[in-house]
N, C-alpha and C positions, 0 to 999 in steps of 0.2 A: 504494500500500500504506500503510495507516494503522498507526502504532505507538502503544502506550500502555505505561505503567509500572504494575506492580502490586506491592503489598507481599507478598513471598513468604517472609519469615522474620525472626526476631528472635533475638538472642543477647546474652549479657553478655561484656564484655571488661574486663581489668584492666591497669593500667599497672604498671611496675616498682615504683612507690611505693604500690601497692595501691588506687589510685583506680579505681572501677568505672564503666563506661559501658554503656548499653544501645545496641546497634547494630541498625539496621533494614536489611534487604536488599530492594531493589527490582529486579525483573527486567523487561526490556523484552520486550513481546509484539507481534507483527505480526498484522494481520487476514489470515486465510488463506482468505477468501471468493474463490471462482472463478466463472467463468461457468457451471460445472456445479452450483453451489449452495454454500451456506455450509458451511464445515468448522470454524469457530471460530477461536480465537486460538492461534497457535503461538509458543512461546518463541524468542527470537532468540539466546539464549546470552549476551547482554550483561546485566550487572547493575551496580548502584551501591549504595554503602553510605553511611549517614549516621547520626549520633548522634540520640538522642531529642530533642535541642534543635535539630536541623537542620544541624549542622556536617557538611561533607563528609569522607569517610573514604576513604583509599586502602589497598588490600590490597597489601602489599609482599612477602609470603612466608607460608609456613605459620605461622599463629598470630601474625603480625606485621602491624600496621596503623598508619597515620599519620593523626591527626586534624588538620584544618586550621582 
């Protein structure tokens, strides 16, 4: 099974001191092709976040993120 990541969303986030970041959401998809024929890519349910300058981001709770 082949996996690939696709950009699936973008949103703005602000720190407590009002610094704004653009965050990108990437979702992992798996190839759902079977012996019966292709059925496309299926989302795996896993995602990752990163800032617009490539820094990794962890989601720690509703509306809360940590930038590394």
